[in-house]
N, C-alpha and C positions, 0 to 999 in steps of 0.2 A: 504494500500500500504506500502510495506517494503522499506525503503530508507537507503542507506549508505551516510552519509554526510562526505565529504572529510575533512581532518584536516583544510584546509584553510577556509572552511565554518564554521566549529565549532569555530575556534578561532575568526573569524570576528564576528560571531553571539553572542558569549558569552562575548566578550570584548567591542563591539561597537554596535551602533544602525544601522538601515538600513535593507535592504532586507534579508541578512543572519540571522539577529536576528529574523525577521518575520517568516522565514521558520522553525527556531528552536522552536519558540513559537507554530507554528502549530503542530510540533511533540510533544511538551510538552502537548498540549491539546488532543493528541491522534488521530488527523485527519490522520496522517501518523505514521507508526511505525519506529522509528529510531533504526538502528542496527550498531554495531561496533565489531571489533575483538580485542583481547588482543594486537596483533601486532600494530594495529592502535592506541590503547590507549598508548602504549609505545612511539610511534611517537608524539602523542599529548602531553604527559608529557614532552618529550624532547624539543619540540618546545616552549611550555609555559615556560620552564625553561631558555630559552635564555635571554640574557641581554636586548635585545630590548623590551621585554614585562614586565620587572620588574617595570618600572615606571607606566605603565598602570594598572598592578595588584595592586600596592601600592595605586594608585588613587582610585581604586574600593574597597580597603580594603580587598582584597582576595588574597589567595595563588593560585599557579597553581593547587594544589590538591583540593582546593575549587571549582575551575572551572570544573575539571574532575568529582568530586562528583556530582555537580549540573547537568552536562550533563548526567551522568549515572542514575540520578533519573528518566529520561524518555527514556532511551536507553537500549536495550537488547544486551548483549554480545553473539556473535555467534562464532563458529569455522570457520576458513578459509578453503577453498578448495585448493587442489593442482592444480595449473594451469601451463601451459607452459609460458615461458617468452613472454610477449606481448609488453611491452614498455622498450626497452633496454636502452634508454637514462635516465630513472629514475625508478629504480626497486621498489621504494616506491609506485609508481602508481600500480604496479602489486599486491601489498598487498590490495589496495582498491578493485581491480577487484576480487581477491580471497575471500575477505570478502563478497562482493556482491553475488558471486556464492555460497559460503558456507552458507550464511544466507538467500538464496532464495529471494534476493531483486528484486524488479521490476525496481528500478532506483538508480542511483548514482547522487548526486548533488555536483558539483565541480566548481572551477574556474581555474583548471589546464588545460592548453592548450593541453598537451599530451593526457589526458583522453577525453577532449571535441572533439578532432579531430577524435577519434574513433566513437563517437555518439551513438554507441550501442556495447555491448559485450555479446554474448550468450543470446540474447533477453532481456538484461538489458539495459534500456535507460540511457544514460549519458547526464545529463542536467545541465544547469546553474540554478542559483536560480530563475531567471526570467522565464525560461521555466517551472520549477516546479510550480511556482505560476500561470502561464497561464493554465497549465494542470488542476490544482485544482480549478480554477475559474469557 
């Protein structure tokens, strides 16, 4: 199964313990194939570079680029598809959808309410971390 992990899941899973970390470990083991686009990577780098994450990164002894490199060690970069605007309130969410379409993902895992409200886009399931874990169980 090809999965796009939204930036919020990647950051939570790479910096803290809990269910987001668990699903990323499942991807690391190859049970699911994690995919991402360059546009999403740019957002990930931008968010990890924010002041609010500096203390956590220092505590872990890692840089933002260390986190990105670690994530990329089990993630495939794909080209985004061109899609119409779906979520006008947050255009970054459309990048997640375009990544999923371009990468032929079966699901998106997110904590974002705009995406979760859709539930599905072009036959791509949009799930919380818990929903993905239930599916895989």
